[in-house]
KEKOL-604988 format. One line per field, with one value per residue: residue in three letters; x, y, z of N, C-alpha, C in turn; residue number from 1. Coordinates in Angstrom, 2 decimals. Layout:
# residues N
rest ala/...
n_px X/...
n_py Y/...
n_pz Z/...
ca_px X/...
ca_py Y/...
ca_pz Z/...
c_px X/...
c_py Y/...
c_pz Z/...
nr NUM/...
This chain:
# residues 221
rest unk/unk/unk/unk/unk/unk/unk/unk/unk/unk/unk/unk/unk/unk/unk/unk/unk/unk/unk/unk/unk/unk/unk/unk/unk/unk/unk/unk/unk/unk/unk/unk/unk/unk/unk/unk/unk/unk/unk/unk/unk/unk/unk/unk/unk/unk/unk/unk/unk/unk/unk/unk/unk/unk/unk/unk/unk/unk/unk/unk/unk/unk/unk/unk/unk/unk/unk/unk/unk/unk/unk/unk/unk/unk/unk/unk/unk/unk/unk/unk/unk/unk/unk/unk/unk/unk/unk/unk/unk/unk/unk/unk/unk/unk/unk/unk/unk/unk/unk/unk/unk/unk/unk/unk/unk/unk/unk/unk/unk/unk/unk/unk/unk/unk/unk/unk/unk/unk/unk/unk/unk/unk/unk/unk/unk/unk/unk/unk/unk/unk/unk/unk/unk/unk/unk/unk/unk/unk/unk/unk/unk/unk/unk/unk/unk/unk/unk/unk/unk/unk/unk/unk/unk/unk/unk/unk/unk/unk/unk/unk/unk/unk/unk/unk/unk/unk/unk/unk/unk/unk/unk/unk/unk/unk/unk/unk/unk/unk/unk/unk/unk/unk/unk/unk/unk/unk/unk/unk/unk/unk/unk/unk/unk/unk/unk/unk/unk/unk/unk/unk/unk/unk/unk/unk/unk/unk/unk/unk/unk/unk/unk/unk/unk/unk/unk/unk/unk/unk/unk/unk/unk
n_px -64.61/-66.44/-67.60/-70.94/-70.98/-72.02/-70.48/-69.31/-69.11/-69.57/-67.73/-67.90/-68.10/-68.67/-69.20/-68.79/-71.01/-70.85/-72.06/-74.63/-76.19/-78.10/-76.07/-73.43/-71.31/-69.89/-67.58/-66.15/-62.92/-61.49/-58.42/-55.78/-56.74/-57.08/-58.02/-58.80/-58.12/-56.45/-57.60/-59.54/-60.44/-61.26/-62.08/-63.63/-64.93/-66.65/-68.51/-71.07/-72.81/-73.03/-74.03/-76.87/-78.51/-78.26/-80.95/-80.86/-80.57/-78.08/-76.85/-74.34/-71.91/-70.80/-67.90/-64.70/-63.22/-60.73/-57.67/-56.62/-53.88/-53.05/-52.63/-53.74/-56.33/-59.76/-61.58/-63.37/-64.17/-66.84/-68.19/-71.45/-72.78/-72.22/-71.77/-71.29/-68.90/-67.10/-67.26/-66.34/-63.78/-62.73/-62.83/-60.95/-58.64/-58.47/-57.81/-59.86/-60.93/-60.58/-58.41/-57.89/-55.69/-54.72/-51.84/-49.66/-46.52/-42.94/-40.53/-38.91/-40.54/-40.96/-43.47/-45.18/-45.56/-44.60/-43.89/-41.77/-40.85/-39.64/-41.62/-41.50/-40.17/-41.69/-42.90/-43.96/-46.11/-46.78/-48.78/-48.34/-49.29/-48.55/-50.60/-50.62/-48.26/-46.79/-44.72/-42.57/-41.26/-39.97/-39.91/-39.19/-40.58/-43.99/-46.10/-49.21/-50.26/-51.66/-52.48/-52.31/-52.34/-51.05/-50.60/-51.02/-49.41/-48.32/-48.03/-47.21/-47.51/-46.34/-43.76/-42.84/-42.96/-41.13/-38.76/-38.57/-37.57/-39.26/-40.87/-43.96/-45.58/-45.35/-44.93/-43.68/-42.30/-41.15/-40.20/-37.94/-35.74/-34.99/-37.03/-39.48/-42.86/-44.23/-47.08/-49.04/-50.16/-50.30/-50.10/-51.83/-54.41/-57.17/-58.92/-60.86/-62.98/-63.50/-65.64/-67.41/-70.55/-71.00/-73.47/-75.74/-74.65/-74.11/-72.06/-69.89/-68.76/-67.21/-66.51/-64.38/-64.05/-61.19/-59.52/-59.59/-57.02/-55.47/-56.62/-56.10/-53.37/-53.16/-54.83/-54.90/-54.46
n_py 13.10/16.15/18.24/19.21/22.09/25.27/28.13/31.08/33.35/34.01/33.35/35.41/34.87/34.90/32.22/30.53/28.16/25.16/22.72/20.95/18.69/16.66/15.15/15.95/18.70/20.89/23.42/26.56/27.48/30.48/32.37/32.88/32.01/29.79/26.30/24.77/24.34/25.63/28.28/31.27/32.42/30.57/28.33/26.19/27.30/29.04/27.60/26.84/29.03/29.23/26.93/24.73/23.17/19.71/17.40/14.85/12.05/11.85/14.26/16.77/19.26/20.93/19.72/20.10/17.62/17.30/19.11/22.34/24.37/27.49/29.59/28.48/28.24/27.12/23.99/22.38/19.73/18.83/17.29/16.62/15.06/12.62/9.98/10.53/12.05/10.16/8.19/9.69/10.35/7.85/7.23/9.08/8.05/5.55/6.34/6.92/9.23/11.48/14.06/17.14/19.68/23.02/24.88/27.73/27.76/28.47/28.96/26.90/23.95/20.34/18.71/16.89/14.45/12.23/12.97/11.55/11.21/11.17/12.62/14.01/11.74/9.71/7.67/9.34/10.59/12.60/13.59/15.47/17.92/20.21/22.77/25.25/27.89/31.00/33.80/35.70/38.72/38.93/36.30/34.67/32.25/31.35/28.78/27.14/24.58/21.39/19.29/16.18/14.74/11.71/10.58/11.63/13.73/16.28/19.48/18.39/18.82/21.35/20.94/18.91/20.25/22.23/20.64/19.75/21.93/23.92/25.89/26.89/29.89/32.58/31.00/31.19/29.51/27.29/28.34/30.13/32.40/34.83/35.17/35.64/36.45/39.13/39.89/38.97/36.55/32.84/30.82/28.35/26.17/24.31/22.44/20.41/17.73/14.24/11.66/8.87/9.36/8.66/7.78/8.17/6.95/8.13/9.22/11.74/14.78/17.62/21.06/23.91/26.78/28.30/30.96/34.62/35.74/33.75/33.49/36.03/35.95/34.11/35.01/35.45/32.97
n_pz 107.32/106.68/109.31/110.21/110.94/111.70/110.56/112.32/110.78/107.27/104.28/101.69/98.35/95.04/93.00/89.85/88.87/87.25/86.96/88.75/91.00/93.30/94.39/93.72/92.68/90.18/89.90/88.84/89.63/90.63/90.09/92.56/95.07/97.78/97.66/99.96/103.45/106.48/106.57/106.34/103.92/101.59/98.84/99.77/102.01/100.73/99.38/100.46/100.26/97.52/96.42/96.11/98.86/99.36/99.04/99.96/102.35/103.55/103.30/103.46/104.50/101.59/99.92/98.48/96.37/95.41/94.73/93.57/92.72/94.39/92.47/90.19/87.82/87.08/86.62/89.23/91.34/93.51/96.38/97.68/99.41/102.04/101.08/98.44/98.49/99.48/97.39/95.14/95.98/95.99/93.26/92.31/93.56/92.25/89.80/87.97/87.06/84.54/83.90/82.29/81.40/80.46/79.62/79.42/78.09/78.16/75.64/73.02/72.03/71.68/69.68/70.97/73.62/76.39/79.63/81.91/85.11/88.50/91.08/94.18/94.94/93.83/91.19/88.21/85.62/82.83/80.11/77.13/74.65/72.13/71.20/69.86/68.86/69.60/68.63/70.80/72.06/74.52/75.59/73.51/72.43/73.01/74.13/73.70/75.55/75.80/78.47/80.18/83.19/84.18/86.53/89.96/91.42/93.77/92.44/90.05/87.14/86.83/87.76/85.97/83.46/83.90/84.23/81.68/80.49/79.76/81.37/83.07/82.12/84.30/86.55/89.65/91.29/89.93/87.62/85.32/86.80/85.67/83.88/85.06/85.34/86.59/88.60/86.86/87.30/87.13/84.30/84.17/83.72/84.75/82.70/81.95/83.21/83.16/83.87/85.32/86.64/90.01/91.02/89.26/87.12/84.68/81.96/82.46/81.13/81.68/81.31/81.75/80.30/78.61/80.34/79.83/79.71/78.56/76.04/74.92/74.37/72.32/70.36/67.51/66.45
ca_px -65.82/-66.65/-68.62/-71.97/-70.87/-72.32/-69.45/-69.83/-69.23/-69.41/-66.84/-68.74/-67.38/-69.53/-68.55/-69.51/-71.37/-70.86/-73.02/-75.02/-77.33/-78.13/-74.92/-72.18/-71.27/-68.61/-67.45/-64.93/-62.09/-60.70/-57.04/-55.49/-57.52/-56.85/-59.21/-59.17/-57.00/-56.69/-57.71/-60.97/-60.75/-61.04/-63.22/-64.46/-65.77/-67.58/-69.37/-72.38/-73.66/-73.08/-74.66/-78.15/-78.35/-78.76/-82.15/-80.64/-80.48/-76.70/-76.37/-73.33/-71.37/-70.10/-66.47/-63.88/-62.66/-59.36/-57.14/-55.87/-52.96/-53.49/-52.67/-54.36/-57.79/-60.42/-62.66/-63.18/-65.24/-67.29/-69.18/-72.46/-73.26/-71.13/-71.49/-70.70/-67.56/-66.36/-67.23/-65.48/-62.43/-62.31/-62.56/-59.62/-57.58/-58.37/-57.48/-61.02/-61.35/-59.63/-58.26/-57.19/-55.26/-53.98/-50.81/-48.79/-45.15/-41.94/-39.45/-39.18/-40.89/-41.30/-44.90/-45.99/-44.78/-44.96/-42.78/-41.72/-39.77/-40.13/-42.02/-41.54/-39.61/-42.70/-43.00/-44.98/-46.18/-47.66/-48.87/-48.49/-49.40/-48.55/-51.70/-50.20/-47.15/-46.63/-43.41/-42.61/-40.01/-39.26/-39.80/-38.88/-41.74/-44.94/-46.88/-50.44/-50.00/-52.69/-51.81/-53.04/-51.54/-51.41/-50.51/-51.51/-48.50/-48.40/-47.24/-46.65/-47.40/-45.36/-42.42/-42.51/-42.65/-39.85/-37.71/-38.49/-36.96/-40.34/-41.69/-45.21/-45.52/-45.84/-44.62/-42.56/-41.60/-40.42/-39.79/-36.59/-35.76/-34.92/-38.18/-40.65/-43.88/-44.77/-48.36/-49.99/-50.63/-49.72/-50.93/-52.17/-55.83/-57.78/-59.91/-62.02/-63.06/-64.30/-65.82/-68.77/-71.28/-71.02/-74.81/-76.59/-73.87/-73.99/-70.73/-69.85/-67.66/-67.52/-65.39/-64.27/-63.33/-59.92/-59.70/-59.28/-55.57/-55.00/-57.16/-55.45/-52.03/-53.29/-56.06/-54.87/-54.00
ca_py 13.76/17.48/18.39/20.20/23.19/26.56/29.11/32.34/34.31/33.32/34.00/35.76/34.85/34.36/31.18/30.01/26.72/24.57/21.61/20.64/17.91/16.43/14.39/16.63/19.95/21.25/24.87/27.20/28.12/31.66/32.39/33.64/31.63/28.40/25.43/24.46/24.50/26.33/29.69/31.66/32.75/29.40/27.87/25.31/28.10/29.79/26.68/26.76/30.15/29.14/25.67/24.34/22.07/18.40/16.89/13.46/11.84/11.95/15.59/17.33/20.49/20.63/19.59/19.78/16.26/17.39/20.45/23.08/25.32/28.84/30.40/27.76/28.45/26.03/23.12/21.76/18.79/19.02/16.33/17.27/14.10/11.78/8.86/11.04/12.45/8.88/7.64/10.53/10.12/6.44/7.31/9.72/7.09/4.50/6.96/6.78/10.54/11.97/15.51/17.81/21.03/23.84/25.79/28.48/27.44/29.28/28.32/25.96/22.60/19.32/18.84/16.02/13.45/11.90/13.25/10.49/11.41/11.12/13.78/13.60/10.36/8.78/7.65/10.30/10.74/13.68/13.60/16.85/18.15/21.62/23.15/26.36/28.62/32.38/34.39/36.70/39.45/38.66/34.90/33.99/31.52/30.92/27.67/26.71/23.15/20.54/18.36/15.17/14.09/10.32/10.35/12.84/14.24/17.69/20.32/17.51/19.43/22.48/20.35/18.21/21.19/22.88/19.72/19.73/23.17/24.77/26.17/27.61/31.32/33.07/30.09/31.74/28.41/26.40/29.00/30.72/33.60/35.99/35.24/35.64/37.41/39.63/40.54/38.46/35.21/31.73/30.40/26.95/26.14/22.99/22.65/19.46/16.46/13.23/10.57/8.27/9.80/7.49/7.33/8.06/6.15/8.88/9.67/13.19/15.53/19.00/21.89/25.29/27.36/29.05/32.36/35.66/35.99/32.78/33.84/37.20/35.55/33.33/35.48/35.33/31.65
ca_pz 106.78/107.25/110.32/109.92/111.92/111.06/110.96/112.89/109.67/106.02/103.27/100.52/97.05/93.98/92.16/88.71/89.00/85.93/87.05/90.11/91.32/94.72/94.84/93.52/91.91/89.55/89.88/88.28/90.64/90.11/90.56/93.77/96.27/98.17/97.64/101.30/104.39/107.69/106.25/106.19/102.56/100.75/98.05/100.61/102.84/99.92/98.66/101.02/99.71/96.04/96.01/96.79/99.78/98.95/99.72/100.33/103.77/104.00/102.89/104.35/103.99/100.36/100.10/97.27/96.51/94.91/94.92/92.54/93.33/94.65/91.25/89.10/87.60/86.37/87.06/90.55/91.65/94.86/96.80/98.49/100.43/102.59/100.19/97.19/98.80/99.54/96.01/94.25/96.48/95.55/91.83/92.07/94.00/91.34/88.49/87.12/86.65/83.59/84.03/81.21/81.71/79.51/80.18/78.50/78.42/77.61/74.88/71.94/72.52/70.76/69.51/71.88/74.31/77.78/80.56/82.97/86.09/89.86/91.79/95.58/95.01/93.36/89.72/87.75/84.20/82.29/78.67/76.67/73.24/71.83/70.31/68.97/69.35/69.07/68.89/71.86/72.17/75.77/75.86/72.24/72.01/73.99/73.63/74.36/75.72/76.42/79.39/80.89/84.22/84.27/87.95/90.63/92.44/94.04/91.48/89.02/85.82/86.96/87.89/84.73/82.36/84.25/83.92/80.21/79.98/79.25/82.53/82.81/82.21/85.60/87.69/90.40/92.05/89.09/86.39/85.24/87.60/84.81/82.98/85.90/84.89/87.83/88.63/85.85/87.64/86.52/83.15/84.22/83.79/84.78/81.61/81.94/83.99/82.52/84.84/85.43/87.85/90.86/91.37/88.10/86.14/83.46/81.62/82.63/80.56/82.08/80.87/82.18/79.14/78.87/80.77/78.84/79.55/77.57/74.70/74.40/73.89/71.08/69.71/66.09/66.04
c_px -65.96/-67.75/-69.65/-72.00/-71.10/-71.28/-70.06/-69.98/-68.96/-68.44/-67.67/-67.87/-68.31/-68.73/-69.40/-69.75/-71.59/-71.88/-73.40/-76.19/-77.27/-76.85/-73.61/-72.35/-69.92/-68.64/-66.19/-64.17/-61.37/-59.26/-56.87/-56.28/-57.22/-58.16/-59.70/-57.96/-57.39/-56.70/-59.17/-61.32/-60.34/-62.27/-64.17/-65.42/-66.80/-68.65/-70.85/-73.29/-73.83/-73.86/-75.98/-77.84/-78.98/-79.97/-82.00/-80.31/-79.08/-76.02/-75.39/-72.82/-70.56/-68.59/-65.74/-63.26/-61.27/-58.92/-56.58/-54.98/-53.58/-53.65/-53.34/-55.85/-58.41/-61.33/-62.37/-64.40/-65.56/-68.33/-70.16/-73.08/-72.07/-70.76/-70.86/-69.24/-66.63/-66.18/-66.28/-64.01/-61.84/-62.00/-61.25/-58.49/-57.37/-58.10/-58.65/-61.56/-60.23/-59.59/-57.47/-56.91/-54.77/-52.99/-50.18/-47.39/-44.18/-40.94/-39.88/-39.46/-41.06/-42.85/-45.74/-45.05/-45.27/-43.69/-42.88/-40.55/-40.42/-40.49/-42.21/-41.14/-40.65/-42.74/-44.19/-44.86/-47.19/-47.58/-49.05/-48.58/-49.46/-49.66/-51.35/-49.04/-47.14/-45.21/-43.58/-41.26/-39.26/-39.01/-39.44/-40.10/-42.63/-45.85/-48.10/-50.38/-51.23/-52.03/-52.74/-52.13/-52.02/-51.21/-50.88/-50.65/-48.67/-47.45/-46.64/-46.44/-46.36/-43.93/-41.94/-42.16/-41.36/-38.65/-37.54/-37.77/-37.98/-41.30/-42.99/-45.02/-46.12/-45.58/-43.42/-41.75/-40.73/-39.99/-38.36/-36.66/-35.74/-36.12/-39.51/-41.61/-44.59/-46.21/-49.36/-50.54/-49.88/-50.68/-51.10/-53.67/-56.37/-59.01/-61.08/-61.84/-63.94/-64.40/-67.22/-69.37/-71.49/-72.41/-75.75/-75.97/-73.77/-72.53/-70.71/-68.60/-67.92/-66.25/-65.51/-63.38/-62.11/-60.23/-59.18/-57.81/-54.90/-55.37/-56.47/-54.07/-52.12/-54.49/-56.04/-54.46/-55.18
c_py 15.15/17.47/19.49/21.31/24.50/27.61/30.40/33.39/33.53/34.12/34.18/35.82/34.23/33.47/30.82/28.56/26.13/23.40/21.38/19.70/17.62/15.75/15.19/17.93/20.12/22.77/25.27/27.87/29.30/31.56/33.10/33.28/30.17/27.57/25.11/24.67/25.32/27.80/29.99/31.81/31.55/29.05/27.05/26.16/28.90/28.91/26.71/27.84/30.00/27.89/25.41/23.18/20.83/18.03/15.43/13.31/12.02/13.25/16.10/18.63/20.18/20.67/19.31/18.41/16.15/18.77/21.00/24.07/26.69/29.70/29.74/28.05/27.17/25.17/22.41/20.95/18.73/17.92/17.05/16.35/13.26/10.67/9.34/11.43/11.23/8.23/8.41/10.38/8.82/6.51/8.03/8.79/6.03/5.04/6.80/8.15/11.10/13.49/16.01/19.26/21.74/24.71/26.57/28.24/28.36/28.46/27.35/24.59/21.63/19.25/18.02/15.01/13.12/12.16/12.26/10.81/11.39/12.51/13.38/12.13/9.29/8.83/8.50/10.40/11.84/13.60/15.05/16.91/19.68/21.92/24.27/27.10/30.05/32.89/35.53/37.38/39.08/37.15/34.04/33.25/31.24/29.85/27.45/25.17/22.46/19.52/17.38/14.50/12.62/9.78/11.66/13.36/15.81/18.47/19.58/18.22/20.59/21.94/19.68/19.19/21.95/21.97/19.57/20.90/24.22/25.09/26.95/29.07/31.78/32.15/30.58/30.70/27.56/27.01/29.52/32.08/34.88/36.15/35.17/36.74/37.89/40.24/39.97/37.08/34.12/31.18/28.89/26.91/24.69/23.08/21.71/18.31/15.47/12.01/10.00/8.77/8.60/6.97/7.26/7.22/6.82/9.24/11.16/13.75/17.01/19.84/23.30/26.00/28.20/30.49/33.36/35.85/34.98/33.24/35.05/36.88/34.89/33.73/35.26/33.97/30.81
c_pz 107.42/108.29/109.87/110.96/111.18/111.51/111.49/111.81/108.40/105.10/102.02/99.23/96.04/93.08/90.97/88.83/87.62/85.81/88.51/90.10/92.84/95.28/94.78/92.71/91.26/89.40/89.17/89.43/90.02/90.69/91.84/94.99/96.53/98.04/99.08/102.22/105.61/107.46/106.11/104.73/101.66/99.93/98.92/101.46/102.06/99.24/99.13/100.43/98.21/95.56/96.75/97.73/99.20/99.72/100.22/101.79/104.35/103.54/103.94/103.75/102.72/100.53/98.82/97.47/95.88/95.05/93.63/93.30/93.49/93.38/90.06/89.03/87.09/87.14/88.33/90.91/93.16/95.18/97.76/99.52/100.88/101.67/98.89/97.37/98.82/98.14/95.11/94.70/95.97/94.03/91.52/92.42/92.96/89.90/87.46/86.66/85.81/83.62/82.80/81.65/80.44/80.23/79.05/78.98/77.69/76.82/73.82/72.53/71.37/70.78/70.57/72.54/75.67/78.62/81.69/83.91/87.47/90.34/93.25/95.77/94.59/91.85/89.27/86.25/83.80/80.74/78.24/75.13/72.98/70.82/69.36/69.65/68.75/69.43/69.95/71.91/73.41/75.99/74.66/71.72/73.22/73.38/74.42/74.39/76.42/77.25/80.03/81.92/84.36/85.71/88.64/91.72/92.61/93.09/90.34/87.69/85.82/86.97/86.57/83.60/82.67/83.93/82.43/79.65/79.48/80.41/82.17/83.01/83.52/86.75/88.47/91.15/91.16/87.71/86.41/85.90/86.77/83.84/83.83/85.40/86.16/87.65/87.63/86.14/86.94/85.43/83.14/84.54/83.72/83.84/81.67/82.87/83.25/83.49/84.76/86.74/88.73/91.19/90.19/87.02/84.77/83.20/81.63/81.94/80.72/81.80/81.49/81.15/79.54/79.30/79.65/78.63/78.67/76.23/74.08/73.78/72.51/70.24/68.21/65.54/65.63
nr 1/2/3/4/5/6/7/8/9/10/11/12/13/14/15/16/17/18/19/20/21/22/23/24/25/26/27/28/29/30/31/32/33/34/35/36/37/38/39/40/41/42/43/44/45/46/47/48/49/50/51/52/53/54/55/56/57/58/59/60/61/62/63/64/65/66/67/68/69/70/71/72/73/74/75/76/77/78/79/80/81/82/83/84/85/86/87/88/89/90/91/92/93/94/95/96/97/98/99/100/101/102/103/104/105/106/107/108/109/110/111/112/113/114/115/116/117/118/119/120/121/122/123/124/125/126/127/128/129/130/131/132/133/134/135/136/137/138/139/140/141/142/143/144/145/146/147/148/149/150/151/152/153/154/155/156/157/158/159/160/161/162/163/164/165/166/167/168/169/170/171/172/173/174/175/176/177/178/179/180/181/182/183/184/185/186/187/188/189/190/191/192/193/194/195/196/197/198/199/200/201/202/203/204/205/206/207/208/209/210/211/212/213/214/215/216/217/218/219/220/221
């Protein structure tokens, strides 16, 4: 559990808050920043100034309960009390939180399917569905793909799409070296979370709409 230690200086970053109550919050993570870790400039260090302090007895420093990659944008779930952080971690462990992503991929793809292959020597599954496709001079075809990770391995979606032969646009780690998109970021977006609120028992469906760089590619579709 995080310690209630007041840092000597605060990391000032304005975050878009999509939902908040005394137990938890949901925010939009921008690209190019770490969620947490041994760094000063992280989402975790910016949460205190963006969220209201919980009034509950076990209120603690707000803490992200899952991670998104440095270059990934989108929806991020945060616990605001000790019991909420534990409950949300348990829901993730029990696969009770449904995550939906969107990505832009390169090349010709089949319309839908499930990718099943090991990631870090562990069985992994990702469900995908091509929403629309546009022609591209450089990349031949670009696809807007809806993704649902059925397991939660590190870099799972990026690895699975690369194994499929359709890497994510801008992915410098798993993309094709001659098709790297420099300076434009990676086109992977955490779109929605669906889960039962661990305390109010309300069914929650929260979304972080697609960023503008996605919309520009598929504007006429």
